[in-house]
Structures are given as structure tokens and as C-alpha cells.
C-alpha positions in Angstrom: 0.0 0.0 0.0 1.7 3.2 -1.2 0.7 6.8 -0.4 -0.4 8.8 -3.5 -1.1 12.5 -3.8 -4.9 11.6 -4.0 -4.6 10.2 -0.4 -4.2 13.8 0.8 -7.8 14.4 -0.2 -9.1 11.7 2.1 -10.3 12.7 5.5 -7.9 11.8 8.3 -9.0 9.8 11.3 -8.0 11.2 14.7 -7.8 8.6 17.4 -7.7 9.8 20.9 -5.9 7.6 23.5 -6.6 9.6 26.7 -5.5 7.3 29.5 -3.5 4.2 28.7 -2.0 1.9 31.3 1.1 3.8 32.3 0.5 7.5 33.1 -0.3 8.2 36.8 -1.2 11.3 38.7 2.3 11.4 40.0 3.5 11.7 36.4 0.9 14.3 35.3 -2.1 15.8 36.9 -3.9 15.8 33.6 -4.4 12.1 32.9 -8.1 11.1 33.3 -8.6 8.0 35.4 -12.2 7.8 36.5 -15.2 7.2 34.1 -16.3 10.8 34.7 -12.9 12.2 34.0 -12.3 10.1 30.9 -15.8 11.1 29.5 -15.1 14.8 30.2 -11.8 14.6 28.4 -13.3 12.8 25.4 -16.2 15.3 25.3 -13.7 18.2 25.3 -11.7 16.6 22.5 -14.9 15.7 20.6 -15.8 19.4 20.7 -12.5 20.1 18.8 -12.9 17.1 16.6 -11.9 13.4 17.0 -13.0 10.3 15.1 -12.6 7.6 17.8 -11.4 7.0 21.3 -9.1 4.2 22.5 -10.2 3.4 26.1 -8.3 1.8 28.9 -9.9 1.1 32.3 -8.5 2.0 35.7 -9.8 0.8 39.1 -10.6 3.0 42.1 -6.9 3.0 43.0 -6.0 4.2 39.5 -4.4 0.9 38.5 -5.2 -0.8 35.2 -8.0 -3.3 35.2 -9.6 -5.6 32.7 -13.0 -5.9 34.4 -16.0 -5.5 32.2 -18.0 -3.6 34.9 -15.4 -0.8 34.9 -15.4 -0.7 31.1 -19.2 -0.5 31.2 -19.1 2.6 33.4 -16.5 4.2 31.1 -18.2 3.4 27.9 -21.6 4.5 29.3 -20.2 7.8 30.4 -18.5 8.4 27.1 -21.6 7.5 25.1 -23.5 10.1 27.2 -21.0 12.9 26.9 -19.8 12.3 23.3 -22.4 10.1 21.6 -21.0 10.4 18.1 -17.4 9.2 18.8 -16.4 5.7 17.7 -15.4 3.7 20.7 -12.5 1.3 20.9 -11.7 -0.8 24.0 -8.3 -2.2 24.9 -7.5 -5.9 25.0 -3.9 -5.2 26.0 -1.6 -7.9 27.4 0.8 -5.6 29.0 -0.4 -6.4 32.6 -2.2 -9.8 32.2 -2.0 -12.4 29.5 -5.1 -14.6 30.0 -7.5 -14.5 27.0 -10.5 -14.6 29.4 -9.4 -11.4 31.1 -8.3 -9.6 27.9 -11.6 -10.5 26.2 -13.9 -9.6 29.1 -14.7 -6.1 27.7 -15.6 -7.6 24.4 -18.8 -9.1 26.0 -20.3 -5.6 26.5 -23.6 -5.5 24.8 -26.4 -3.2 23.5 -25.5 0.5 23.8 -22.3 -0.4 25.6 -20.9 -2.6 22.8 -17.7 -1.2 21.4 -17.2 -0.5 17.7 -13.5 -1.4 17.8 -11.1 -3.3 20.0 -7.4 -3.2 20.0 -5.3 -6.2 18.9 -1.6 -6.2 19.2 -0.1 -8.7 16.6 3.0 -10.0 18.4 4.9 -9.8 21.7 7.1 -6.8 22.3 9.3 -5.1 24.8 8.7 -1.6 26.1 11.5 0.2 28.0 10.8 -1.6 31.3 8.0 -4.0 30.6 6.9 -6.7 28.1 3.6 -7.1 26.4 3.1 -10.8 25.6 0.9 -11.8 22.7 1.3 -15.4 21.6 -0.1 -16.5 18.2 -2.8 -18.5 20.0 -3.9 -15.5 22.0 -4.0 -13.3 18.9 -6.1 -15.8 17.0 -8.4 -16.3 19.9 -9.0 -12.6 20.4 -9.5 -12.0 16.7 -12.0 -14.9 16.5 -14.0 -13.5 19.5 -14.0 -10.0 17.8 -15.2 -11.6 14.6 -17.9 -13.5 16.3 -19.1 -10.4 18.2 -19.0 -8.1 15.2 -16.3 -5.9 16.7 -13.7 -4.7 14.3 -10.1 -5.1 15.4 -8.0 -2.0 15.6 -4.5 -3.4 15.0 -1.6 -2.1 17.0 1.6 -2.5 15.0 4.9 -1.7 16.7 7.3 -3.5 14.3 7.6 -4.9 10.8 6.8 -8.4 11.9 3.5 -7.2 13.2 2.8 -5.5 9.9 3.6 -8.8 8.1 1.2 -10.6 10.5 -1.7 -8.5 9.3 -1.5 -10.5 6.0 -1.4 -13.8 8.0 -4.7 -13.0 9.7 -6.2 -11.9 6.4 -5.3 -15.3 4.9 -6.7 -17.1 7.9 -10.0 -15.3 7.4 -9.8 -13.5 10.8 -9.7 -10.0 9.2 -12.4 -10.3 6.5 -13.5 -6.7 6.5 -11.8 -3.3 6.4 -8.4 -3.2 8.1 -8.0 -0.5 10.8 -4.4 0.0 12.1 -2.4 2.2 14.4 1.3 2.3 13.5 3.6 3.0 16.5 7.0 4.6 16.1 9.8 5.4 18.6 9.5 2.4 21.0 12.9 1.1 22.0 12.3 -2.3 20.5 10.1 -1.4 17.6 9.9 0.7 14.5 11.7 4.0 14.7 10.4 7.5 13.8 12.3 7.9 10.6 10.9 8.7 7.2 12.3 5.4 5.8 10.6 3.2 8.5 7.3 5.1 8.4 7.2 4.8 4.6 8.1 1.1 4.6 5.5 0.3 7.2 2.7 2.1 5.3 3.8 0.5 2.1 3.4 -3.0 3.5 -0.2 -2.5 4.8 -3.0 -4.1 2.8 -4.6 -1.8 0.2 -7.3 0.3 1.6 -6.1 0.1 5.3 -7.5 2.9 7.5 -4.3 3.8 9.3 -3.1 6.3 11.9 0.4 7.0 13.0 1.5 7.4 16.6 4.8 8.7 17.9 5.7 7.6 21.4 7.1 10.1 23.9 9.2 12.8 22.3 8.4 11.4 18.8 4.7 12.4 18.9 4.8 15.6 16.9 7.2 14.3 14.2 5.2 11.2 13.6 1.9 13.1 13.5 3.4 15.5 10.9 4.7 12.6 8.8 1.5 10.7 9.0 -0.6 13.6 7.9 1.8 14.5 5.1 1.6 10.8 3.9 -2.2 10.7 3.7 -2.8 8.9 7.0 -4.5 9.7 10.2 -3.1 10.4 13.7 -3.4 8.7 17.1 -2.7 11.2 19.9 -3.2 11.4 23.6 -1.6 11.1 27.0 -1.3 7.4 26.7 1.5 7.9 24.2 3.1 11.0 25.7 2.5 13.3 28.6 4.5 16.3 27.4 3.4 18.9 24.8 7.0 19.6 23.6 10.1 17.4 23.2 12.0 19.6 25.7 9.4 18.5 28.3 8.7 22.0 29.6 4.9 22.0 29.1 2.7 19.2 30.4 0.1 18.2 27.8 -3.6 17.8 28.1 -5.7 15.7 25.7 -7.6 18.7 24.3 -4.2 20.5 23.7 -2.9 17.6 21.7 -6.0 17.2 19.6 -6.0 21.0 18.9 -2.5 20.7 17.5 -3.4 17.8 15.2 -6.1 20.1 13.7 -3.5 22.8 13.2 -1.4 20.2 11.3 -4.3 19.1 9.2 -5.1 22.7 8.3 -1.4 23.3 7.2 -1.8 20.3 4.8 -5.3 21.4 3.6 -6.7 18.1 5.0 -9.9 17.5 6.9 -10.8 15.1 9.8 -12.7 11.9 9.2 -16.1 12.3 10.9 -17.1 9.4 13.2 -20.0 8.4 11.0 -17.7 8.0 8.0 -15.5 5.6 9.9 -18.6 3.7 11.0 -19.7 3.5 7.4 -16.3 2.2 6.3 -16.3 -0.4 9.1 -19.4 -2.1 7.7 -18.5 -1.7 4.1 -18.2 -5.0 2.1 
């Protein structure tokens, strides 16, 4: 999949990742942790303009949790405050590896049922922690999503994960539109260089709805490259808590979303509305 000049005419998805599993109040006072705080941040970002939100759940102590009941409160609060935004829940294996726990949020139903769910396509190391994703676990989660009618949002940190997208396609576990976030700047993954960004995008299946994310200090460069290459952007405090690479200004989620809109305007591009993404998710 190669970027063409015509790709710049396509609306760009903006994916907000407001919380994640790592940021704490000791790191930044701006990270939203409770359902009400998360919903308020999503609503503020939606007023500026976002396509979807990538949700992680925290318990009452602020620690990551997989429990469906907590996700239900978060999703319900977000649906109330920002009803148009496409909702994605996390099935991350960074803290626990059991499929039953990771898939618990996929059982949400009716108005709480998520549109998307994250799916990381291999194991990887972060700076001080591993995320373990065995082939059996990947296949099991993908099958549950397929059975539930939830579209995977693929999380791709290295070229092996990009290659594995095609494996899942051949196995029939990704029969519909491919949605992917490409992560650059992790110590054990793809780096935030023009060459690696271009190669990763080029290896995606044709028609992939993709967004670039730069981790930590690489946030702004990757956002700029992604928009200039016809892609979308994933942004939020999950991926970086500072507004600038010199780490002088703590970021907020609305600040980060506002800057993405400034970058889109510089490139004469528009944001993909949530309904357009929903329409593409169900396209044959």
C-alpha cells in the first residue's frame, strides 16, 4: 500500500488515547482515570474534533483493570457525553495475558458494545516491561471479535506485526476493512524515521485505514509525517504526557487534539467524521 497524492484528499481519522495503562497522577495531573474524568476529556476533545477514542480502564486506586464492569461505566459515560465518537476498548496484554481477562470487555452489549477493540499482533518489549501476545492469543481474540461483530484496531509496533496483518487476512480472521495504528519510537520497535514510516505504510493491505502514533518525544514528528503521507493520527496522554520534546509543558488531551487540527489545516486536510468511519467499518 503506497501513499499517493490523492490520499491527501481523504479525511484523516483522529484517534484519541486519553489514559493508557502507564500514566499516573504522579507523572501528570492531567491524565483522566475515573469514568467521569475520561468522559469529560473525550467530550472536550470531541468538541474540537476526533473520530474515535481508545479506552483503557482503571480501578478505584488508579491501577489498570480488565473488568467488564469498569469498562461498562467508562463506555456509558463516554456515550452520554460524546455520543458520536467511535469507541474502541483495549485488550492489552501488558499487565495480564489470559484471554478470558483480555476479552472480558468484548462481552459488553447493547448500547455499551464497542465499535472497535485493540489487537496487538506480536509480543514486544517496552522500556521496562513486556507485552506478551502469543499466536494462540492473537487468534483467539481475533475470533472473538469476529464472532461479536467488533472490528479489530490493529496495534503495530514493528515490521513483523505489519507482516502478520496479512497472515490474519489469509486465515479469514480479518475479512473486512483493516484498521491499524502504527507506533514509532519504541525502544524495541519501528523508529520514527521517514524510511521506516514509509516502509510500514507501504506494507499495509490496500485500503487500510491507518493512523500514525509517535511515542514520547516522537509524537509531533510522527503526527506530521502521517498527515503528510495521507494517514491519520493517534494522539493522547497514553502515548506522551509532554506537549514539547524539551518537556517543559505538560500536555492535556484537548491541547494535543487541537495541535493535530492545526497540522491538518497546514496540509489542507480534513478530519474523518465518526460516521464516515462507522460506514467504512461495515463496508463490504
